[in-house]
NUSEBA-709134 format. One record per residue: residue in one letter; x, z, y of N, C-alpha, C, O, CB in turn. Coordinates in pm, whole numbers, padded with zeros to 5 digits, always signed. Atoms other than C-alpha are relative to their C-alpha. Glycine has a CB too. Layout:
REM NUSEBA-709134
aXZYXZYXZYXZYXZY;...
***
This chain:
REM NUSEBA-709134
q+00045-00104+00105-00710+00768-01888-00107+00100+00058-00203+00146-00004+00130+00085-00054;d+00118-00075-00097-00903+00968-01604-00121-00058-00016-00217+00000-00066+00025-00004+00157;l+00121+00108+00016-01147+00660-01586-00054+00011-00122-00175+00032-00115+00038-00147+00016;q+00048+00008+00120-01205+00656-01942-00062+00100-00045-00160+00086-00118+00077-00029-00074;s+00062-00117+00028-01273+01012-01974-00104+00042+00069-00151+00153+00043+00075+00086+00002;q+00142-00007-00053-01577+00977-01748-00091-00043-00064-00103-00154-00116-00021-00053+00104;q+00133+00053+00060-01897+01003-01869-00085-00141+00104-00087-00145+00227-00111+00156-00006;h+00063+00109-00094-02099+00662-01757-00150+00054+00030-00205+00122-00056-00002-00163-00077;p-00059+00095-00086-02248+00594-01535+00108+00069+00106+00102+00188+00137-00117-00073+00075;l-00098-00075-00082-01955+00658-01301-00088+00009+00168-00156-00067+00238+00172-00100-00001;p+00047-00047-00167-02039+00851-00961+00030-00084+00114+00148-00097+00148+00071+00133+00047;r-00015+00101-00093-02094+00603-00686-00061+00053+00130-00136+00149+00116-00063-00129-00047;q+00055-00033-00112-02190+00644-00323-00129-00091+00008-00230-00038+00055+00101-00013+00114;s+00126+00057-00024-02452+00371-00329-00013-00094-00136+00067-00126-00224-00007-00084+00152;s+00019+00087+00130-02651+00154-00565+00011-00158+00004-00044-00235-00074-00138+00027-00053;n-00032+00116-00016-02503-00161-00410+00072-00050-00099+00069-00172-00117+00051-00014+00102;a-00073+00048+00092-02265-00159-00700-00088-00057-00101-00210-00042-00097+00086+00092-00047;s+00093+00038+00128-02376-00329-01031+00005+00111-00070+00097+00193-00072+00042-00123-00094;s+00036-00136+00059-02548-00079-01242+00066+00018-00105+00060-00081-00177-00133+00022-00033;v-00092+00035+00152-02320-00002-01547-00123+00077-00102-00101+00098-00221+00207+00103-00015;g+00117-00045+00146-02683+00153-01731-00023-00123-00049-00064-00125-00166-00170+00078+00032;t+00060+00132+00061-02752-00208-01784+00096-00079-00026+00082-00201-00017-00094-00075+00081;c-00141+00092+00026-02397-00320-01875+00074+00099-00078+00077+00221-00065+00097-00051+00148;n-00085-00085+00084-02173-00218-02128+00146+00019+00017+00221+00068-00067-00012-00041-00120;k-00120+00033-00016-01874-00281-01968+00007+00050+00177-00087+00016+00250+00026-00169-00051;i-00013-00032-00133-01740-00120-01602+00075-00104+00047+00184-00137+00002+00057+00129+00028;r-00080+00096-00082-01649-00377-01372+00086+00039+00125+00051+00089+00232-00091-00093+00046;l-00111-00060-00075-01303-00322-01227+00082-00101+00088+00176-00175+00058+00094+00067-00098;g-00051+00102-00088-01236-00504-00930+00161-00007+00052+00210+00100+00090-00085+00012+00114;v-00123-00006-00027-00881-00609-00848+00040-00088+00096+00091-00199+00082+00066-00012-00101;c+00001+00082-00142-00882-00699-00476+00145+00040+00085+00182+00133+00156-00152+00053+00103;a-00139+00009-00063-00533-00806-00382+00058-00142-00019+00010-00226-00096+00102+00109-00066;m-00059+00145-00006-00318-01110-00322+00045-00047-00156+00117+00020-00229+00143-00001+00110;d-00055+00057+00147-00264-01317-00651+00140+00039-00033+00174+00062-00150+00001-00163-00006;k-00156-00003+00074+00114-01266-00657-00013+00144-00032+00058+00178-00126+00156-00041+00106;k-00012-00145+00042+00039-00880-00677-00110+00013-00109-00088+00084-00206-00021+00109+00130;a+00072-00053+00110-00262-00880-00883+00006-00071-00136-00050-00025-00236-00133+00009+00040;r-00054+00091+00124-00144-01137-01144+00150+00045-00034+00222-00021-00110-00001-00174+00040;s-00176-00029+00036+00217-00965-01160+00023+00064-00114-00064+00139-00158+00081+00094+00104;k-00055-00082+00139+00377-00830-01460-00063+00129+00011-00166+00148-00053+00175+00025-00014;p+00036-00147+00004+00321-00474-01389-00134+00009+00022-00179+00106-00040+00070+00085+00098;m+00138-00014-00016-00040-00514-01284-00057-00027-00142-00137+00051-00194-00057-00097+00111;s+00036+00015+00134-00083-00691-01633+00025+00108-00080-00049+00122-00177+00057-00104-00053;e-00032-00116+00098+00063-00388-01794-00074+00102+00001-00089+00176-00096+00118+00052+00013;i+00078-00113-00037-00156-00154-01620-00132-00044-00056-00191+00040-00125+00000+00033+00158;l+00119+00065+00055-00463-00380-01713-00039+00017-00156-00143+00055-00209+00019-00143+00026;k-00022+00042+00163-00372-00441-02077-00017+00137-00076-00041+00139-00196+00169-00072-00038;r-00007-00118+00053-00366-00064-02125-00156+00072+00012-00191+00176-00044+00119+00076+00073;l+00161-00062+00021-00756-00009-02051-00075-00073-00116-00065-00186-00165-00102-00025+00148;d+00097+00057+00120-01000-00038-02309-00079-00116+00013-00168-00105+00098-00099+00092-00035;s+00062+00124-00021-01135-00374-02326-00153-00006-00017-00233-00074+00048+00061-00093-00087;l+00158-00072+00000-01469-00223-02444-00067+00054+00104-00191+00051+00105-00009+00106-00077;t+00021-00078-00097-01487-00035-02144-00015-00067+00160-00104-00054+00244+00107+00093-00017;f-00049+00012-00120-01340-00184-01863-00007-00178+00007+00069-00240-00067+00155+00081+00012;e-00025+00169-00041-01398-00591-01742+00065-00025+00117-00008-00023+00216-00129-00083+00021;p-00076+00048-00115-01119-00692-01488-00091-00117+00084-00157-00207+00033+00146-00061-00057;v+00059+00097-00081-01254-00881-01204+00092-00056+00124+00113+00013+00224-00127+00061+00050;f-00098+00011-00128-01016-01070-00967-00048-00070+00096-00125-00164+00076+00127-00060-00023;f+00074+00043-00115-01101-01150-00647+00047-00138+00019-00034-00230+00008+00020+00090+00125;g-00083+00086-00010-00831-01401-00585+00005-00055+00143-00087-00041+00224-00024-00089-00095;d-00054+00003-00143-00643-01529-00271-00135-00092+00088-00179-00070+00201+00180-00092+00003;d+00125+00079-00091-00941-01798-00183-00099+00093+00069-00123+00109+00189-00099-00099-00099;m+00125-00120-00022-01221-01522-00210+00057+00088+00125-00020+00097+00220-00026+00117-00158;i-00052-00076-00072-00996-01295-00004-00010-00045+00135-00060+00015+00230+00114+00023-00042;l-00060+00075-00141-00895-01522+00269-00127-00065+00060-00158-00051+00178+00129-00133-00031;n+00097+00110-00066-01178-01758+00318-00164+00025-00013-00248-00037+00052+00032-00146-00076;e+00143-00040+00043-01507-01612+00186-00036+00143+00088+00058+00218+00111-00007+00026-00182;p+00024-00089-00074-01700-01343+00395-00047+00106-00129-00080+00072-00243-00100-00045+00121;v+00012-00127+00088-01753-00987+00227-00101+00006-00088-00107+00056-00200-00014+00114+00072;e+00155+00009+00080-02106-01062+00139+00011-00082-00121-00082-00074-00201-00127-00077+00096;n+00003+00081+00092-01969-01324-00110+00106+00025-00086+00131-00051-00179-00005-00117+00043;w-00069-00086+00113-01718-01094-00280-00081+00017-00116-00203+00019-00102+00036+00138+00047;p+00018-00054+00109-01758-01007-00641-00046+00152+00031+00014+00227+00108+00122-00019-00080;i+00048-00125+00009-01981-00694-00698+00045+00091-00110+00011+00077-00227-00127-00012-00004;c-00083-00077+00106-01774-00432-00867-00056+00150-00028-00140+00193+00051+00157+00011+00051;d+00018-00146-00003-01815-00075-00974+00118+00116+00019+00111+00235+00048-00060+00024-00122;v-00077-00106-00031-01484+00038-00959+00097-00110+00080+00092-00230+00049+00062+00102-00135;l-00079+00090-00081-01224-00114-00697+00161+00064+00027+00187+00179+00061-00087-00022+00144;i-00150-00011-00018-00834-00130-00673+00056-00088+00116+00091-00202+00087+00071-00041-00134;a-00041+00090-00113-00727-00274-00346+00149+00053+00063+00179+00170+00090-00124+00002+00122;f-00147-00050-00056-00369-00262-00217+00071-00133+00101+00071-00250+00065+00117+00037-00157;y-00036+00074-00080-00202-00417+00099+00142-00093-00045+00238-00041-00101+00007+00084+00112;s-00145+00041-00024+00076-00689+00112-00003-00107+00081-00112-00138+00129+00080-00033-00120;n-00040+00124-00122+00209-00986+00340-00140-00069-00012-00166-00110-00125+00156-00129-00041;g+00085+00071-00041-00118-01147+00475-00129+00040-00031-00229-00019+00012+00025-00107-00034;y+00114-00057+00071-00362-00933+00287-00101+00066+00158-00057+00134+00250+00070+00142-00135;p+00079-00047-00120-00688-00875+00545-00054+00144-00041-00158+00169-00102-00127-00109+00038;l+00075-00127+00061-00708-00503+00500-00124+00036+00048-00205+00096-00023+00073+00118+00015;e+00123-00052-00051-00983-00455+00748-00117-00060-00051-00229-00010-00049-00004-00010+00135;k+00121+00083+00049-01180-00737+00590-00048+00084-00147-00166+00089-00182+00053-00181-00032;a+00020-00085+00132-01141-00509+00237-00084+00112+00067-00202+00124+00034+00153+00061-00083;e+00080-00094-00037-01248-00219+00436-00167-00027+00043-00253+00057+00015+00074+00052+00102;r+00117+00049-00011-01557-00398+00546-00094-00011-00136-00213+00017-00144+00024-00121+00060;y+00061+00018+00119-01623-00476+00184-00028+00137-00061-00136+00153-00117+00081-00087-00087;v+00045-00106+00061-01598-00122+00067-00104+00043+00070-00190+00085-00009+00090+00091-00019;a+00090-00064-00093-01832-00003+00364-00136-00083-00061-00239-00022-00088+00044-00024+00180;l+00092+00093+00022-02049-00300+00266-00061+00086-00156-00165+00152-00155+00074-00175-00006;r+00045-00004+00140-02071-00226-00151+00008+00164-00038-00078+00226-00100+00102-00103-00103;q-00040-00140+00023-01922+00122-00169+00032+00038-00167-00003+00130-00240-00126+00092+00060;p-00063-00041+00152-01757+00103-00503+00085+00132-00041+00123+00214+00043+00097-00107-00037;y-00085-00143+00030-01570+00385-00673+00132-00023+00042+00172-00111-00034+00007+00050-00161;l-00118+00030-00049-01227+00364-00501+00118+00070-00079+00132+00191-00069-00003+00034+00138;l-00133-00062+00065-00895+00425-00719+00095+00026+00102+00169+00123+00082+00070-00095-00107;n-00090-00015-00128-00696+00406-00391-00059+00005+00142-00157-00062+00174+00092-00111+00004;d+00055-00021-00125-00744+00515-00040+00038-00142+00080+00156-00175+00092+00063+00142+00069;l-00037+00103-00085-00763+00198+00172+00040+00060+00166+00100-00014+00244-00130-00107-00004;k-00030-00051-00150-00726+00421+00517+00132+00018-00020+00214-00029+00058-00076+00138+00060;m-00158-00061+00000-00394+00584+00371+00108-00130+00014+00225-00121+00053+00037+00091-00166;q-00082+00132+00004-00259+00227+00349+00052-00052+00139+00159-00108+00164-00089-00115-00062;r-00057-00009-00168-00238+00211+00729+00126+00092+00027+00229+00066+00091-00124+00070+00105;t-00122-00128-00010-00021+00524+00711+00137-00076-00069+00247-00089-00015-00052+00170-00113;l-00144+00099+00053+00226+00310+00477+00060-00071+00065+00182-00064+00055-00009-00092-00090;m-00013+00091-00088+00239+00050+00726+00090+00054+00125+00158-00017+00198-00137-00045+00034;d-00107-00019-00112+00421+00266+00972+00116+00124-00056+00078+00237-00087-00090+00055+00159;r-00088-00047+00082+00729+00408+00828+00021+00178+00071+00029+00283+00007+00143-00116+00002;r-00006-00143-00072+00760+00712+01099-00115+00091-00049-00086+00211-00050-00012-00015+00166;r+00114-00076+00043+00426+00851+00974+00030+00027-00160+00011+00142-00200-00144-00085+00031;v-00008-00007+00117+00502+00802+00619+00114+00136-00024+00098+00241-00085+00034-00145-00051;y-00104-00126+00013+00836+01009+00658-00045+00138+00070+00010+00244+00038+00145-00041+00070;d+00048-00149-00056+00658+01291+00863-00134+00053-00124-00150+00173-00140-00080-00022+00199;l+00076+00003+00117+00379+01261+00560+00085+00091-00132+00044+00185-00201-00026-00168-00034;l-00053-00031+00130+00658+01309+00298+00072+00151+00051+00088+00241-00031+00114-00134-00067;e-00058-00156-00082+00817+01626+00538-00079+00092-00046-00039+00191-00108-00011+00016+00173;e+00141-00075-00030+00470+01765+00552-00011+00067-00181-00043+00183-00207-00165-00146+00065;s+00004-00036+00108+00487+01770+00166+00098+00061-00068+00087+00101-00184-00029-00076-00047;g-00121-00041+00043+00802+01883+00124+00085-00067-00086+00154-00014-00173-00015+00097-00046;i-00098+00098+00077+00979+01586-00008+00123-00009+00118+00103+00019+00236-00081-00175-00044;d-00107-00009-00104+01339+01541+00159-00026-00166+00027-00098-00233-00047+00177+00062-00058;v-00016+00119-00043+01390+01211+00330+00126-00038+00064+00194+00059+00098-00093-00021+00073;p-00130+00027-00023+01695+01027+00442+00020+00040+00148-00078+00037+00222+00034-00145-00035;r-00014-00020-00112+01884+01134+00767-00042-00137+00095+00008-00248+00082+00132+00050+00007;h+00017+00131-00108+01730+00901+01060-00073+00028+00119-00159+00116+00127-00080-00124-00061;v+00072-00026-00110+01627+00868+01398-00118-00129+00026-00107-00237-00032+00110+00019+00121;f+00093+00128-00005+01316+00638+01513+00032-00036+00161+00079+00046+00240-00190+00035-00041;m+00020+00065-00117+01299+00415+01820-00167-00022+00034-00236-00100-00031+00081-00135-00015;s+00133-00018+00008+00968+00459+01910-00052-00068+00177-00008-00013+00278-00031+00187-00041;r+00047+00057-00108+00791+00234+02202-00158+00033+00066-00203+00011+00178+00017-00132-00036;d+00109-00009-00043+00462+00338+02187-00081+00137-00010-00197+00149-00048-00054-00096-00054;g+00055-00095-00017+00441+00705+02252-00001+00103-00124-00007+00226-00114-00108-00042+00044;y+00007-00093+00121+00439+00829+01893+00139+00100-00020+00256+00062-00016-00019-00099-00138;v-00129-00106+00002+00657+01172+01848-00030+00036-00128-00141+00070-00168+00010+00138+00113;s+00020-00074+00158+00731+01271+01482+00021+00123+00013+00095+00179+00093+00098-00043-00120;k-00003-00138+00008+00661+01594+01376+00092+00061-00091+00102+00183-00096-00118+00044-00027;g-00105-00064+00103+00933+01630+01101+00112+00034+00091+00122+00041+00213+00052-00104-00129;t-00145-00075-00065+01282+01760+01148+00083-00130-00033+00171-00144+00052+00073+00172-00091;g-00082+00132+00056+01449+01411+00977+00133+00027-00011+00221-00059-00011-00007-00128+00089;d-00158-00012+00037+01761+01588+00918+00114-00041+00130+00233-00072+00125+00028-00115-00136;g-00106+00053-00123+01888+01509+01281-00101-00033+00088-00212+00013+00060+00112-00138-00029;p+00039+00046-00133+01760+01352+01613-00132-00082-00063-00116-00152-00162+00129-00098+00094;k+00102+00071+00069+01422+01209+01531-00077-00121+00109-00158-00199+00060-00111+00120-00058;n+00040+00105-00061+01336+00975+01845+00097-00028+00084+00146+00068+00143-00116+00010+00054;a-00082+00060-00060+01564+00758+02017-00048-00101+00127-00134-00188+00116+00064-00058-00100;e+00076+00111-00117+01499+00572+02359+00105-00117+00020+00222-00107-00017-00032+00082+00177;g-00077+00118+00003+01630+00228+02434-00065-00094-00055-00168-00066-00116+00116+00009-00059;d+00049+00126+00017+01563-00127+02371-00013-00022-00150+00073+00032-00220+00088-00101+00067;g+00014+00044+00118+01429-00271+02035-00160+00018-00030-00243+00044+00057+00099+00072-00094;e+00149+00027+00034+01096-00297+01840-00045+00125-00010+00033+00220-00004-00035-00083-00130;n+00095-00098-00003+00822-00060+01816+00005+00076-00136-00076+00168-00152-00136-00061+00029;g-00014-00092+00118+00924+00079+01467-00140+00027-00015-00173+00145-00018+00094+00137+00020;t+00145-00016+00076+00535+00020+01362-00021-00077-00108-00053-00027-00216-00116-00032+00083;d+00065+00097+00076+00465-00275+01195+00119-00044-00138+00221-00105-00107-00042-00137+00115;d-00062+00016+00114+00623-00305+00825+00002-00139-00022+00104-00200-00053-00056+00074-00102;d+00028+00133+00088+00449-00646+00736+00102-00107+00125+00130-00222+00092-00223-00050-00022;n-00063+00094-00099+00649-00805+01063+00134+00045-00027+00218-00021+00035-00049+00009+00161;n-00138-00032+00007+00973-00626+00948+00054+00071+00130+00174+00089+00149+00077-00126-00027;n-00019-00069-00116+00940-00445+01289+00034+00143-00015+00109+00191+00070-00109-00013+00076;n-00015-00140+00042+00953-00100+01152+00123+00050-00067+00125+00070-00189-00100+00026-00085;h-00125-00045+00040+01306+00017+01124+00058+00127+00056+00015+00186+00156+00085-00098+00025;h-00049-00113-00038+01525+00298+01134+00121+00002+00087+00229-00013+00029+00018+00067-00104;h-00105+00019-00096+01750+00294+01429+00068+00110+00012+00002+00213+00026-00039-00040+00122;h-00087-00099-00015+02081+00514+01453+00057-00035+00124+00122-00132+00161+00093+00017-00109;h-00082+00002-00166+02162+00626+01822+00134+00005-00020+00200+00055-00112-00032+00135+00111;h-00160+00015+00023+02495+00540+01908+00069+00124+00041+00191+00113+00055+00067-00123+00087;n-00092-00095-00028+02606+00864+01998-00056+00098-00153-00008+00211-00164-00018+00074+00183;a+00021-00083+00142+02463+01014+01631+00114-00056-00086+00183-00157-00076-00162-00027-00082;p-00140+00032+00111+02715+01023+01347-00035-00103-00110-00148-00084-00153+00052+00149-00093;p+00042+00051+00114+02694+00779+01072-00084+00067-00138-00030+00137-00223+00108-00042-00032;p+00037-00073+00112+02476+00893+00822+00039+00014-00159-00023+00083-00240-00101-00026+00002;y-00059-00041+00116+02685+00872+00521+00148-00004+00040+00227-00068-00029-00041-00088-00123;g-00123-00035-00050+02990+00956+00698+00107-00133+00038+00067-00245+00005+00059+00095-00109;d-00069+00086-00048+03284+00747+00845+00034-00112-00111+00074-00082-00224+00107+00066+00059;g-00026+00111+00083+03321+00368+00702-00133-00041-00078-00144-00127-00166+00118+00035-00097;y+00124+00079+00059+02970+00328+00615-00022-00119+00063+00003-00136+00182-00129+00073+00010;d+00031+00142-00037+02861-00042+00622-00165-00002-00018-00217+00029-00126+00088-00119-00106;e+00126+00009+00012+02504-00087+00690+00002-00133-00111+00061-00241-00111-00076-00015+00152;p+00058+00101+00140+02358-00258+00352-00091-00109+00083-00149-00086+00189-00121+00103-00141;e+00081+00138-00024+02186-00637+00381-00093+00029-00087-00072+00038-00208+00071-00148-00028;i+00123-00026+00067+01848-00564+00286-00113-00148+00021-00163-00178+00129-00063+00153+00074;d+00117+00120+00013+01606-00877+00215-00113+00032-00057-00109+00025-00180+00036-00117-00077;e+00135-00040+00058+01251-00769+00151-00099-00120-00043-00140-00194+00046-00072+00087+00108;h+00117+00080+00040+00998-00989-00056-00101+00045-00060-00101+00163-00095+00027-00088-00067;d+00167-00083+00019+00631-00939-00160+00048+00077-00146+00024+00197-00153-00183-00141-00029;d-00006-00080+00101+00748-00843-00515+00159+00049-00033+00194+00102-00138-00069-00074-00113;h-00172-00055+00027+01146-00761-00489+00059+00030+00117+00022-00022+00222+00108-00111-00067;i-00105-00033-00118+01413-00606-00261+00135-00048-00035+00189-00011-00139+00013+00160+00030;e-00135+00015+00031+01746-00759-00237+00112+00089+00069+00114+00077+00191+00026-00131+00024;v-00089-00088-00062+02008-00525-00140+00171-00035-00019+00234-00004-00120-00040+00141-00062;n-00133+00042+00015+02360-00659-00079+00009-00106-00124+00116-00135-00178+00091+00128-00021;g+00016+00135+00083+02231-00953-00322-00035+00067-00143-00055-00011-00237+00156-00110-00004;v+00074-00035+00103+02112-00694-00594-00156-00003+00025-00201+00039+00131+00045+00125-00038;v+00115+00013+00057+01764-00757-00717-00064+00091-00037-00048+00118-00156+00003-00060-00077;i+00079-00120+00055+01522-00457-00731-00149-00034+00027-00209-00061+00132+00044+00148+00074;n+00162+00058+00015+01175-00539-00837-00087+00115+00022-00063+00226-00025-00042-00067-00157;k+00072-00091-00085+00911-00361-00655-00118+00058-00137-00138-00023-00227-00080-00095+00160;p+00090-00018+00090+00643-00167-00890-00122-00053-00011-00190-00042-00114-00013+00098-00005;f+00111+00069-00023+00371-00353-00770-00003-00130+00069-00111-00188+00086-00071+00074+00058;
***
């Protein structure tokens, strides 16, 4: 709705994007893996846009993975988000080249890939986070309170890469159970479009 309320042409940082002044529609680039870009939630979002104002342009897996950014579709507005196998650096090069109007911050998605920084950002914004400790092997020191010990030393993954499932919360062996005595660690299996917790499927919003 915010986009539709803006007057044409949309403000852009470069003339590399297609000219809205010579086209009746705003080209909305959807630069995400097909499993996300053509998911039901994304379809619900796109169908709410005025079809006389917006023209969705799907980049597609083959274009994103195999074609140089110079061959990617030119669009006026871009929505791009990370998922497994997504070349984030390549998408950033495309944005630097074409400079479309961005709906979301690509650089912030690197923060989302590091759960320690996500928790710190949430706490800085006054949002409660679960009781946790981090096992950090790369020197990162959490700035948040964590409602308990923040950094634990010992063996384990770095706790930085969500894509490789290496970004975990590790409870120190001297720390009390997060939910009281008798707490059983849930079995969590993450997929591109859903999470299974103890066999219960929870669909992701995107």
